[in-house]
NUSELUM-855445 format. One record per atom (N, C-alpha, C): x, y, z; residue in three letters. Coordinates in steps of 0.05 Angstrom, whole numbers, plus 5000, padded with zeros to 4 digits. Example, Ala and Ser with C-alpha at 12.3 -4.5 7.8 and 13.67 -1.06 7.14 Angstrom:
2
526448865156ALA 524649105156ALA 526449345156ALA 525749555142SER 527349795143SER 525850015157SER 
//
This chain:
527
686757847516MET 689358007529MET 688758387526MET 689458357501PHE 689458737485PHE 687458847511PHE 684558667509ARG 682358887516ARG 682658957551ARG 684758747563THR 684958807592THR 687158977595THR 688659107583TRP 690959257584TRP 689859577587TRP 691759797611SER 690359897618SER 690660117592SER 689460377594ILE 689060567575ILE 691960647564ILE 693960717580SER 696560857575SER 698660627569SER 698460337565ARG 699260087550ARG 699060197529ARG 695960197524LYS 695060197493LYS 695260387488LYS 695460707486ILE 696260847477ILE 699860917469ILE 700760757492LEU 704660697482LEU 703860557464LEU 703060307470LEU 702660117443LEU 702460237406LEU 700760407415GLY 699860527382GLY 702460737374GLY 703160917389ILE 705861127387ILE 707760927387ILE 708260717402LEU 711360637388LEU 712060477361LEU 709360327345PRO 710860337317PRO 710060547295PRO 709160777312LEU 709761097295LEU 712561087300LEU 713361087315PHE 716961207327PHE 718560987309PHE 717960717311LEU 719360557295LEU 719460637267LEU 717060657256LEU 716460737225LEU 717961107218LEU 717561157241PHE 718761437225PHE 722761487239PHE 723161267255ILE 726361167252ILE 727161137229ILE 725860837221ALA 726160637198ALA 727260877171ALA 724561117166LEU 724161287142LEU 726461397140LEU 727061507169SER 729461747173SER 732061597167SER 732461407173VAL 735161217159VAL 734461167140VAL 732261117121ALA 732961037100ALA 733661277088ALA 731761507088LEU 731561737075LEU 734361927076LEU 735561857100ASN 737261957105ASN 741161827101ASN 740561577096ASN 741361457071ASN 741761457052ASN 739761517039ARG 739861597003ARG 740261857010ARG 739762037018PHE 740762317014PHE 744762327013PHE 744862127035GLN 748062167041GLN 749861967012GLN 747961727008GLU 749161616980GLU 748861866954GLU 746561936953GLN 747062216931GLN 748762366939GLN 749862536961GLU 751462696961GLU 754562496967GLU 755062356965LEU 758062166961LEU 757162236932LEU 755662156918MET 755862116888MET 756262496872MET 755462636882GLU 755262926886GLU 758763006895GLU 758962896922GLN 761862996923GLN 764562696901GLN 763162616898ALA 765462456876ALA 766062586843ALA 763162716839GLN 763762826813GLN 764863136813GLN 764563206839ILE 766363486846ILE 768763506845ILE 769263236855ALA 772663116862ALA 773363096829ALA 771562996815ALA 772562816789ALA 773263066772ALA 771263246772HIS 771763516756HIS 773863696765HIS 774463706790THR 776063866805THR 779263776791THR 779163506794TYR 781963326790TYR 781663346748TYR 780063316738ALA 780163386709ALA 780663676703ALA 779863856713ASP 780364146714ASP 783064266719ASP 784164156740ILE 787064206746ILE 788364026721ILE 789063856718ILE 789963716689ILE 789963806675ILE 787063916667LYS 786764096638LYS 788664326638LYS 787964506661GLU 789264676654GLU 792364716651GLU 793464416672SER 796164466674SER 797464386653SER 796264186630LEU 797464036605LEU 796664246586LEU 794864476591VAL 794964646568VAL 797564916579VAL 796764936610SER 800265096618SER 802065016605SER 802664696609MET 805264696603MET 805464666571MET 803264616563MET 802764626518MET 803964796514MET 802865046530THR 802865356512THR 806665466524THR 807065396548THR 809165526554THR 812665406562THR 811965076564ASN 815364836569ASN 814464766541ASN 812664796517LEU 811664656498LEU 812164346497LEU 812164246529GLN 812163916526GLN 810263886553GLN 810163666556VAL 808163586586VAL 809763506598VAL 809463456622ASP 811363396650ASP 810563166663ASP 811863036655GLU 810862676662GLU 810362656698GLU 813262786700LYS 812862766732LYS 810462956746LYS 809363066736PHE 806963296749PHE 804763006746PHE 804362966724LEU 801762816719LEU 803062516744LEU 804862426756GLU 805062236761GLU 804962316787GLU 805262556798ARG 804862666822ARG 801362706822ARG 799862746806ILE 797262796800ILE 796262496812ILE 797262286790GLY 795662076792GLY 797261886821GLY 798762056839SER 799161826862SER 798161946891SER 795762206886ILE 793562196902ILE 792262006918ILE 792062036937ARG 791561716950ARG 788061656944ARG 786561916938GLN 783861866929GLN 783361766903GLN 785761786889LEU 785261726857LEU 786261446856LEU 785761216846ASP 786461046838ASP 788360966814ASP 787361026796THR 788161076765THR 786861286765THR 790161376738LEU 788761596716LEU 789661526699LEU 788561586679HIS 789161556644HIS 788161736632HIS 790261916619ILE 789762076603ILE 789062016570ILE 787262106563LEU 786561996529LEU 787262216507LEU 787762186483VAL 787862416470VAL 786262326437VAL 784862526430ASN 783862496415ASN 783862566384ASN 782262556367ASN 784362636341ASN 785262986343ASN 788263056344LEU 788263286353LEU 787563486328LEU 787963406307ARG 788163566276ARG 789863876283ARG 792763766280LEU 794564016284LEU 794464126266LEU 795064336263ARG 794864556238ARG 798064516229ARG 797964506196PRO 800364396182PRO 802764506196PRO 802664766205GLU 804864826208GLU 806864886237GLU 804864636252VAL 805664496275VAL 806464226279VAL 804864056250LEU 805763796259LEU 809363676255LEU 810563906245ASP 813363876233ASP 815464026256ASP 814264166282SER 815064276304SER 815864016322SER 816864076334THR 817463896367THR 814663836375THR 813264036388LYS 811164076394LYS 808463876384LYS 809263826349GLY 807463716336GLY 809063346347GLY 810463376340LYS 811963086345LYS 811562976374LYS 811263116397GLN 810563106419GLN 807462946417GLN 806163216409PHE 803263066407PHE 802762806390PHE 804262786370ALA 804062566354ALA 804762226376ALA 807062226389ARG 808062056407ARG 805662046424ARG 803462226438ARG 802462216465ARG 799462066451ARG 799662136428HIS 796362146415HIS 796361666415HIS 799261576404ARG 799861306401ARG 798661216427ARG 799561276448THR 799561196475THR 797861276493THR 795761306481SER 793761536496SER 790061496477SER 790461266464GLU 788061286455GLU 786061086474GLU 783761066466PRO 781360936487PRO 781860726484PRO 780860586505HIS 780660366510HIS 778160186515HIS 776560376519ASP 773560236523ASP 770860386505ASP 768960296507GLU 766960506499GLU 766060706509GLU 766660696534ILE 765860976542ILE 767361246546ILE 770161136538GLU 771861296530GLU 771361396504GLU 770961246489ARG 770161396464ARG 768461456456ARG 765261416470GLU 762961616471GLU 764661916484GLU 764961876509VAL 766062186512VAL 768162336503VAL 770562206479LEU 771462446472LEU 769162376437LEU 767062236438LYS 765662296414LYS 763762546414LYS 762662566442THR 759962736446THR 761662986466THR 763962916470GLY 764363246489GLY 762763176512GLY 761662976527LYS 759563016553LYS 761062816576LYS 761262906597PRO 762662696610PRO 760962366619PRO 762762226631GLN 760862016638GLN 761261926671GLN 759661856687PHE 760061806716PHE 758361486718PHE 760661376741LEU 759261086741LEU 760161066770LEU 758560816779ARG 759260796810ARG 759360536811ARG 761760416823ASP 762760056814ASP 763759976851ASP 762559916868GLY 761859796893GLY 763460116907GLY 765960126917ASP 767460396933ASP 768960546916ASP 769160436882HIS 769960606869HIS 768160826851HIS 769161016846PHE 767161196824PHE 769461306803PHE 767761236783ARG 769661286761ARG 767561496744ARG 770161656728GLY 769361926714GLY 771661986694GLY 769761966670VAL 770661986646VAL 769762326645VAL 771362516634LEU 772262806636LEU 772862896614LEU 772262976594PRO 773563116570PRO 774763386563PRO 776563396555PHE 777563606552PHE 777363826527PHE 774363866531ASN 774064086510ASN 775464376498ASN 775464376473ALA 777964516461ALA 776564836468ALA 778964986479THR 778165326482THR 779165526459THR 779265696461GLU 780865976434GLU 784165906442GLU 784865746457VAL 787965766467VAL 788465516447VAL 786965356454CYS 787664976429CYS 787365116409CYS 785765296398GLN 785165336368GLN 788765516362GLN 790165526377GLU 793165676361GLU 795065356352GLU 793765136360CYS 795464966347CYS 793564746335CYS 790464776340HIS 789564566339HIS 787264706316HIS 786064486291ALA 784464656266ALA 781464546280ALA 781064616304VAL 778064456306VAL 776464646322VAL 773664616334PRO 771964886337PRO 771864786370PRO 770564966379ILE 770665106412ILE 769064906413ILE 770264716434GLY 767664516443GLY 769064406447GLY 770264246417TYR 771264006406TYR 773063826432TYR 772163546440ALA 774163436456ALA 776563326441ALA 778063466446LEU 781563356449LEU 782363196459LEU 781063116483GLY 782362896496GLY 780162906520GLY 781362736541ALA 779762606561ALA 781362556587ALA 780362556609THR 781162416639THR 779762186645THR 780761956653ASP 780561726661ASP 779961726688ASP 778561846704LEU 779461846739LEU 777861626748LEU 779361446766HIS 778761226782HIS 778761346815HIS 775761416829ILE 776661486844ILE 775861336870ILE 777961236889SER 776461156913SER 774261246941SER 772761056936LEU 770261166954LEU 770361166985LEU 772260986988SER 772060807018SER 772061027040SER 774561217027GLN 774561417053GLN 772061587065GLN 770461697042ILE 768661777043ILE 765361637049ILE 766461397036SER 763661227047SER 764161127076SER 767161077088ASP 766861047121ASP 766461247130ASP 766561577121ALA 765361817133ALA 762661827142ALA 761261717108ALA 758761777110ALA 757961507131ALA 758661317132GLN 757661007149GLN 757861167174GLN 759861237179GLY 760061397207GLY 758861617225GLY 757761807201ASN 755561997191ASN 752661807201ASN 752861577185TRP 749561467183TRP 748961327214TRP 751161247230ARG 751761177249ARG 750861297273ARG 751461537273ARG 751861787289ARG 749161817287ARG 747161887264SER 744462037258SER 743361737264SER 744461457269PHE 741461257285PHE 741661307308PHE 744861347324ILE 745161327350ILE 742361537357ILE 742961817347ILE 741462047351ILE 737862057351ILE 737361887325PHE 734361827321PHE 733761587345PHE 735061467353VAL 734561207371VAL 734261397397VAL 735661497405GLY 736561707431GLY 734261857434GLY 732862117414PHE 730662157406PHE 728162057409PHE 728161727399ALA 725661587397ALA 725961547429ALA 728061457435VAL 727361377471VAL 726361547476VAL 728261767484VAL 727762067498VAL 724362027495VAL 722862137472ALA 720162247456ALA 718561987468ALA 719661627470ILE 717761527480ILE 717161527508ILE 719761657531VAL 719161637568VAL 718661907557VAL 718462127549PHE 716762297556PHE 713862267549PHE 713662197529ALA 710862067525ALA 708561937541ALA 711561697545SER 710561547573SER 709461717607SER 710561887605VAL 711462057625VAL 707462197618VAL 707062387601LEU 704662537590LEU 702362347595LEU 702662117578VAL 700361947575VAL 699661817611VAL 702761817629SER 701161697654SER 700561927676SER 701462267663ARG 700862407684ARG 697762487674ARG 697562557653PHE 695262727635PHE 693062517635PHE 693562197625VAL 691062057628VAL 690961847639VAL 693061627649SER 692961437659SER 692161567694SER 693161747702ARG 692061917730ARG 689961947726ARG 689062107714PRO 686062187713PRO 684161977709PRO 684161807694VAL 682661587688VAL 681961287712VAL 684161367730ASP 685861187749ASP 683861327769ASP 684261617770ALA 682461697799ALA 679661717787ALA 677861747762LEU 675461667757LEU 675161347764LEU 675861277760VAL 676260917763VAL 676160987791VAL 677461017818LYS 677460987842LYS 675061037857LYS 674561317849ALA 672361497857ALA 669761307849ALA 669561257827THR 667261087817THR 666460917841THR 668960657842ALA 668960497868ALA 668560557888ALA 668760827893GLU 668360877920GLU 665761037925GLU 664761127901ILE 660761207907ILE 660060957910ILE 660260767890SER 658760517891SER 658560407920SER 661360387934ALA 661560307961ALA 660060457984ALA 659060737972GLY 657460867983GLY 658661017996GLY 660961137992ASN 662561368006ASN 662661627983ASN 660061787993LEU 659562027967LEU 662062267984LEU 663162247998ASP 664862438015ASP 667462437987ASP 668462197973TYR 670362217970TYR 670962467940TYR 671962587937ALA 673162777916ALA 674862747907ALA 674862807875ILE 676362757853ILE 678563037858ILE 676963257854VAL 678163417852VAL 677863647861VAL 679463797878ARG 679364017910ARG 679964257890ARG 679464407871GLU 681264627862GLU 678264747872GLU 678465067864LYS 676565177873LYS 674065187854LYS 674665027831SER 671665017817SER 669864877826SER 670264687850VAL 669464527863VAL 667464617888VAL 664764567885GLY 662964767905GLY 660864897885GLY 662664887858ARG 660165157838ARG 660664997819ARG 658365107797HIS 658664957766HIS 661265027756HIS 661764757753ALA 664564707728ALA 663864857704ALA 666665057697THR 666865087668THR 668865027654THR 669065017627GLN 670464867610GLN 673364997616GLN 673165257626SER 675365477624SER 677465387656SER 674565257676ASP 676665187698ASP 678364897696ASP 678264827668ALA 679364547665ALA 681764577650ALA 684464447664TYR 686064427641TYR 687264227611TYR 684164067609ASP 683763787594ASP 680463797595ASP 680263537579GLU 677563447574GLU 677763267600GLU 679663157602LEU 680063027632LEU 679363087658LEU 680563347661SER 680563547680SER 677263547686SER 676763627657PHE 674063747667PHE 672563567665PHE 672463267661LEU 669763087664LEU 670763067688LEU 672763077711SER 674263007733SER 671763287752SER 672263467739MET 670463707756MET 667563597752MET 666763547731LYS 663263467723LYS 663063307738LYS 664962977738PHE 663862827764PHE 663462907788PHE 665463107797ASP 665463217832ASP 662463287827ASP 661663447808ALA 659263557816ALA 657463477814ALA 656963257794MET 654363017795MET 655562797838MET 657262717848ARG 657962707869ARG 656262887888ARG 656663167886GLU 655563317901GLU 652863357908GLU 652163357869SER 649563377866SER 647863087885SER 649062877871LEU 647862547887LEU 647362577914LEU 650162657925LYS 649662667954LYS 647462837968LYS 647963057964GLU 645163307965GLU 642463187960GLU 642462997938LYS 639362897943LYS 638562717951LYS 641462557956ILE 641062257983ILE 639962408009ILE 641562638018ARG 641062808046ARG 638162938044ARG 637362978020GLN 634563088023GLN 632662898023GLN 633262578012LEU 630662368017LEU 631462238042LEU 633962258051ASP 634662228084ASP 632562438097ASP 633162668101GLU 631462798113GLU 627862808113GLU 627362728085ALA 624762688074ALA 623562368085ALA 625462228091ASN 625061888104ASN 624261998138ASN 625662068143VAL 626062208168VAL 623362378179VAL 623062498167SER 620562648176SER 617962398169SER 618162288143LEU 616362128139LEU 615261908162LEU 617861798173ALA 617761628195ALA 616661808215ALA 617661958221GLU 615762148252GLU 613362158242GLU 613162268218ARG 609662318223ARG 607762148220ARG 609661868214ASN 607861588222ASN 608361458243ASN 610161528260VAL 610161608288VAL 607261778299VAL 607961898290GLU 606262088298GLU 603161958295GLU 602861908270VAL 599761868259VAL 599561558279VAL 601261418282GLU 600861168299GLU 599561158327GLU 600961418341HIS 600761488364HIS 597861538370HIS 597161758342ALA 595061898345ALA 591461668344ALA 592961448322LEU 590661338323LEU 591161108339LEU 592361078365ALA 593360918389ALA 591761178401ALA 591861278408ARG 589561558435ARG 586761528421ARG 586561508396LEU 583461598379LEU 582861228386LEU 584261018389LYS 582860828395LYS 582160818420LYS 584060908436GLU 583460848470GLU 580961088476GLU 580961288454ALA 579161538469ALA 576361288453ALA 575761138434GLN 573260968431GLN 573660818441GLN 575460688447ASP 574660408475ASP 572960498499ASP 574760778504GLU 572760858537GLU 571161048528GLU 570361088507LEU 566961208503LEU 564860948501LEU 566160678489LEU 564460558488LEU 563760368507LEU 566760418524LYS 565560278549LYS 563660438574LYS 563760678565SER 562560868585SER 559960818573SER 558860818545GLU 556260788534GLU 555160548552GLU 557060298545ARG 555860058562ARG 555760088591ARG 557260158603LEU 556860268629LEU 554460338636LEU 553560518621ALA 551560728623ALA 548960608612ALA 548560438590ALA 546360358580ALA 546160038606ALA 548859858613THR 548459688629THR 547459678652THR 548260108669GLY 546660118695GLY 543860158700GLY 542160328677HIS 540460438660HIS 538760208667HIS 539959938655MET 537759688653MET 537159508680MET 540159588691THR 540359408719THR 538459648743THR 538659828746ALA 536760008762ALA 534159898753ALA 533459948734GLN 529759858718GLN 530059608737GLN 531259408730LEU 530459158742LEU 531559158765LEU 533259238784SER 533259248810SER 531259368818SER 529659528811HIS 527759768816HIS 525859478815HIS 524659418800GLU 523259208788GLU 522458978817GLU 524958868824ILE 525858568841ILE 525858728869ILE 526558948867ASN 527158998896ASN 524858968918ASN 523259078911ASN 519759088931ASN 519658748930ASN 519758598906PRO 518358308926PRO 519958228935PRO 522658268935ILE 524458118944ILE 524358248974ILE 523958468989HIS 523358499009HIS 521958449029HIS 518958329003ASN 516658249011ASN 517157939031ASN 518257799014ILE 519057529014ILE 521457539033ILE 523157669035GLN 524857649053GLN 523157669086GLN 521857949095SER 519457919110SER 518157679118SER 517157579098LEU 515557339108LEU 516857189107LEU 520056979101LEU 520756829107LEU 522256909137LEU 522557179139GLU 523657209168GLU 521457129199GLU 519057239184SER 516757189213SER 516056779213SER 516056759187SER 516256419186SER 517756329203SER 521356369203LEU 522756229207LEU 522356349248LEU 521156419254ARG 521256429279ARG 518556289294ARG 516656229279LYS 514255959278LYS 515955689280LYS 517555669265VAL 517955389262VAL 521055289267VAL 520755039268ASP 523154919279ASP 524354609267ASP 525754499273GLY 527154269259GLY 527854269235GLY 527454129203VAL 527754099184VAL 527354329161VAL 523654419177ALA 522754669162ALA 523654959171ALA 525654989197HIS 527055209200HIS 529755139184HIS 530854959189GLU 533854999167GLU 532555049139GLU 530254979128LEU 530055019099LEU 529355309102LEU 527455339115ILE 527455639105ILE 529855949113ILE 531955779131SER 533555869137SER 536455879107SER 535955689093LEU 536755719066LEU 535755869055LEU 533655919050ALA 531356029037ALA 532756399037ALA 532256389059LEU 532856749069LEU 535256789068LEU 537656569069GLU 540656689066GLU 539656799030GLU 538756649017GLU 539556648988GLU 537756828975GLU 534956968988VAL 533857178990VAL 535657428996VAL 536357369019THR 538757649024THR 541057669008THR 542357498996ARG 544157478973ARG 543157688951ARG 540257638938MET 539357758923MET 538458098920MET 537258058950ALA 537158428959ALA 540058468962ALA 541358368971LYS 544958538965LYS 545358608939LYS 545958408923LEU 546158408898LEU 544658628878LEU 542258688888THR 539858948872THR 540359218890THR 541459068916ARG 542859408932ARG 545959478903ARG 547659328895GLN 549359378886GLN 548659468857GLN 547359398848MET 547359468823MET 545759638822MET 544259768847LEU 542760098846LEU 545660298861LEU 546760188873ASP 549260338875ASP 551060338851ASP 551260218832PHE 553360188811PHE 552060398793PHE 548860438787TYR 548060578771TYR 548060878783TYR 547060958805ARG 547061218814ARG 550461358817ARG 551861078829GLY 554261228829GLY 556161398802GLY 555261308784SER 556361408761SER 554061668747SER 552161688768LEU 550961988762LEU 551162208778LEU 551662118809VAL 551962348827VAL 554462458821VAL 554862698831GLU 557162848828GLU 557562818860GLU 560462838873PHE 560862818892PHE 562763098897PHE 563163158919GLU 563863348926GLU 566963288934GLU 569163548921ARG 571863408918ARG 573263598944ARG 574863448941SER 576863538981SER 579963388973SER 581063548987PRO 584463488989PRO 584863188997PRO 585662898988VAL 585862678995VAL 589162539001VAL 589462499027ASP 592462439029ASP 591762109026ASP 593962029000MET 593561828989MET 595161619003MET 597861599020HIS 598461539035HIS 597161489057HIS 596561659074ASP 594261649090ASP 592161449084ASP 590361529071LEU 588461319062LEU 590161029054LEU 591660909041LEU 592360659039LEU 592960629060LEU 594260739080GLN 594860599103GLN 592360579127GLN 591060639130HIS 588760629140HIS 587360349130HIS 587860339105LEU 585860099092LEU 587759929096LEU 590559829097ILE 592359579110ILE 591859599130ILE 591159749156LYS 590959699174LYS 588759579191LYS 586259669173GLU 583759499176GLU 583359219165GLU 585059149148ASN 584058889130ASN 586358729136ASN 588758849151GLU 591258609150GLU 590758349167GLU 589458359197HIS 588558169213HIS 586857949178HIS 585258039175ALA 583757899150ALA 585257769123ALA 586457949119PHE 588457809099PHE 590257589118PHE 592057729138ALA 593157449145ALA 592257199157ALA 588457269161ASP 587656919165ASP 587956749135ASP 588856929109HIS 588856849088HIS 590756809074HIS 593056759095ASN 595656799092ASN 597756919066ASN 596357209068ILE 596957339054ILE 598657599076ILE 600957649058SER 602557949076SER 602158199063SER 602858379068MET 600958559056MET 604658799069MET 604059009046ARG 606859189041ARG 605859409032ARG 605559699043LEU 605859939025LEU 608059989027LEU 608960099005MET 610860298999MET 610360598981MET 612160729002SER 610461058987SER 612061198999SER 612961478976GLU 614461588971GLU 613661849003GLU 616561909004ASP 614762199017ASP 614662428999ASP 612462539022ASN 612262859009ASN 609662788982ASN 608762578981LEU 606262508962LEU 604862788960LEU 603362838928PRO 601263078927PRO 599262998935PRO 597663158944LEU 594763078946LEU 593462998924LEU 590862888923VAL 588962838907VAL 586363018908VAL 584663198894ALA 582663228892ALA 580263068899ALA 578962948911GLY 576262758897GLY 575462658931GLY 575162458925SER 572862408947SER 574262098959SER 575362198983ARG 575961989000ARG 574461719001ARG 572161739001ASP 571161419007ASP 570661358982ASP 569561398962LYS 570161318938LYS 573161238929LYS 574661328936LEU 577161198927LEU 578060978952LEU 576761008972LYS 577160848986LYS 576360548976LYS 573260618966GLN 571460278954GLN 573960198934GLN 575160438914VAL 576360308889VAL 578960118902VAL 580560198921PHE 582359998922PHE 581959748948PHE 579359838965LEU 578159668975LEU 577259378951LEU 576359468931ASN 575259288911ASN 577859068906ASN 579759298890LEU 582759178890LEU 584458998915LEU 584259038925MET 585558818947MET 583758628947MET 580558678954ILE 579458318951ILE 579058208922ILE 579858318914ASN 580258158881ASN 583557968886ASN 584858158892ALA 587758028905ALA 587257808921ALA 585457898940ARG 585557688964ARG 584157388948ARG 582357488927ASP 580757218919ASP 582057088896ASP 584557238889ALA 586657128869ALA 588456948882ALA 588357008914MET 590656768921MET 589556588937MET 588656448937PRO 586756288960PRO 589356118974PRO 591055968959GLN 594255928973GLN 596056128989GLN 595656368994GLY 596856609016GLY 597756628985GLY 600356858994GLY 601957058977GLY 602357318988GLY 602357488972GLU 604057728977GLU 602158008964GLU 601458128986LEU 599358468965LEU 601458648971LEU 602858668942SER 603959068948SER 602959238941SER 603259468956ILE 601659718948ILE 604059928942ILE 604660038916ILE 606860238920ILE 605560458906ILE 606660748923ALA 605460918910ALA 607861188909ALA 607961318882THR 609661408878THR 608561698860THR 610261868861ARG 609762088837ARG 611162138814ARG 608962078793ARG 610562108772ARG 607762228750ARG 610162408730ASN 608062598716ASN 606662848715ASN 607462898747GLY 604763058758GLY 602462958770GLY 602462668767CYS 600462568780CYS 601162378808CYS 599062218826VAL 600262088845VAL 599761748822VAL 601461708829GLN 601561258810GLN 601561038831GLN 599060938840ILE 598660768866ILE 598860418843ILE 600260248851GLN 599959978834GLN 599559808854GLN 597659648861VAL 596359428872VAL 597459138857VAL 599559008871ALA 600358768851ALA 600458598877ALA 599258288864ASP 599258088877ASP 600957858865ASP 601857708878THR 601957498862THR 600757248867THR 598257268857GLY 596057038841GLY 596256928827GLY 594056768819VAL 593656578792VAL 593356748770VAL 592956978772GLY 593757158746GLY 591257078730GLY 591257308701ILE 588757348684ILE 589757298651ILE 589157138646PRO 588357038625PRO 589057228608PRO 590457208586PRO 591257578559PRO 588057538548PRO 587357338540GLU 584557448525GLU 582257448544GLU 582257498576HIS 580657658589HIS 581457868597HIS 583758018599LEU 584458248600LEU 583058498588LEU 581958478562GLY 581758828551GLY 577858698563GLY 576258458575LYS 573958548591LYS 574058608613LYS 575858608629ILE 576558568664ILE 574958778678ILE 574759028658PHE 573059248664PHE 570159288662PHE 569159128645ASP 566459048639ASP 563658928665ASP 562159078662ALA 559359018677ALA 559658758677ALA 559258608705PHE 557758278698PHE 560058188693PHE 561958258685PHE 564657978673PHE 566257958696PHE 566557748709THR 567657598726THR 569257388719THR 571957338731THR 572756968723THR 572956858750THR 571256988774LYS 571056848796LYS 568956618803LYS 570356388797LYS 567556088797LYS 567255988827LYS 569356068847GLU 568655938867GLU 568456108896GLU 568156368888VAL 566656698904VAL 564456718890VAL 563456878919SER 561256988904SER 561857258890SER 560357358869GLY 560757608857GLY 559057638838GLY 558257878824VAL 557557928802VAL 558158008776VAL 561558198789GLY 562958328768GLY 562458618768GLY 562058658781LEU 560958948794LEU 563859138796LEU 564558968814GLY 567059198828GLY 568959278811GLY 570159138795LEU 573159298778LEU 570659498761LEU 568259518752SER 566659618736SER 565859888747SER 564959938771VAL 564560108800VAL 567060298799VAL 569360058801SER 573060278809SER 573460418790SER 572560218760TYR 574060488731TYR 572060718731TYR 569460668733GLY 567460928738GLY 567561198755GLY 569561078784ILE 569961288802ILE 573561318793ILE 574561168778VAL 577561298770VAL 576761498751VAL 575761478731GLN 574861648710GLN 572961878721GLN 571861848746GLN 570362038750GLN 573162278761GLN 574362118776HIS 577062338790HIS 579462408764HIS 578362338740LYS 579362408715LYS 583062268717LYS 582862028726GLY 585261888720GLY 584561638706GLY 586561438711ALA 587261228686ALA 587261028708ALA 585760778707ILE 587060508704ILE 587260268686ILE 589660168693THR 590559948674THR 591359768690THR 591959458676VAL 591459228679VAL 593859048674VAL 596458938681SER 597858808667SER 597758598689SER 597858328674SER 598058068688SER 599257828666SER 600857678691VAL 601957418673VAL 600957148692VAL 600357018677VAL 598756728687VAL 600156598702VAL 599856528725GLY 601656348747GLY 603156468764GLY 603956838755ALA 605857028769ALA 605057208785ALA 602757338772GLY 600857548795GLY 599557758774GLY 597257888778THR 597158208768THR 597158348784THR 597358608764THR 598258998778THR 596359098764THR 594759218784PHE 593059438769PHE 594459728771PHE 594259878758THR 596160178759THR 593660428759THR 594560578780ILE 591560808778ILE 593660948786ILE 592661198765GLU 594461458761GLU 592461698766GLU 592361798785LEU 590262058791LEU 592062308790LEU 591162538779PRO 592562708780PRO 591962908801PRO 594763058807ALA 595163148826ALA 593063368834ALA 592763488860GLN 590863718865GLN 591563988848GLN 593364098844HIS 593864308828HIS 593064248803HIS 594364018787ASP 593463978765ASP 590563898748ASP 588563788773LEU 586263788763LEU 584764008768LEU 585064328778TYR 583164488763TYR 584264598742TYR 586864508730ASP 588364638712ASP 586764668696ASP 
//
């Protein structure tokens, strides 16, 4: 339980027993000192009374020749004196005094004033006073030692105890006064202790508890991530805190804590900036890698197209002449026969004609990638509009509707109108073949980042994701029920590349395919 107490409570718990011990010691010492003072006052009073009685007796004996008993009674009636007893020792009167009136008086008092106890006899014997404390009473037995005046009547040396006075002094009044003084002292000490404890509590709370609580709260705030929480807002914050700036060790600790917080905040800020910079560089690297991969893909595709074109050109050249010879022979034979032979030769001629067309396409593919063309301004809106007009009836026969959406004032494109027409015609034919049940073909032309962007979108069967990466490869085709050798998109890709443009494809199976072509505007093409 003690461990869970606050530091101020622990400090006060440690101070309180010290205060109580201090009060107890103070009261005990004060009581002891008052007791000593009480005894000293009683002794002084006894000496005073004894001296008065002695001087009075000596005066009366030397002047009046007798002792005034009423005077002694008045002395004994003093309120502080409980009893008063005059003792007489062996007076050793001189012979000339024995028969005198004074001598008779001395003899009479000697008979009535003999010592009663051992203390009185000891005092008369030694001539030294004795003091005793008995409850609220103080007893003092004080001798009357002889002086030169006494030697006129007594044959004794100076200092001889001719008599003594036995005083019983009441200490009740003095004790009551001492008790009152003790009570007042106790109240003062207790009041001082209470004030001291309250003052100590305030000091501990102000200079210990509050700074410690502030440190604890600051630690919790920083643990929660609030690095803007400051303990000290004095002038030393923001620069290196020094011992001279602090009021005490705790304030100096608070300053150092704030300095540590500011340093941690700055380190985290620098780390965040470094992380942001690193993230930006990572993004740049990713973009660079993506561009590099695209360039590598383009290079690989170009090399593949070039190799394929070269090979197809050689093959086409080698088989083109035999095919033409066969075609000529079949055409000549067809005119000379009829019936079943005519039908069979017609089928053979049809296949040979298809083979001749294929060889021409392969030669065109190869030659098109090598031949430079003359560039001229091309109005893409006009080109697309003419294409739709030329093919809308044929597409309508396949239940395909066509629409063109074009921005006004599209920039011109520098290139070959015929080659660009071939590109979009290939895309339109592919779209038609992808919609055997009919559908919609949309062509959208817009201005985008200094280019003319044309999208050719159909609502056909779509292209599977695994085929999208191969769609522009030569001889790759997904058409199974229509004729084709897979060169249309490859030729289109090459033409777009020659125009310093880009062609991409996106497709969703069952929803359709969109080809996007971007061609640089005429003023950008020659920059």
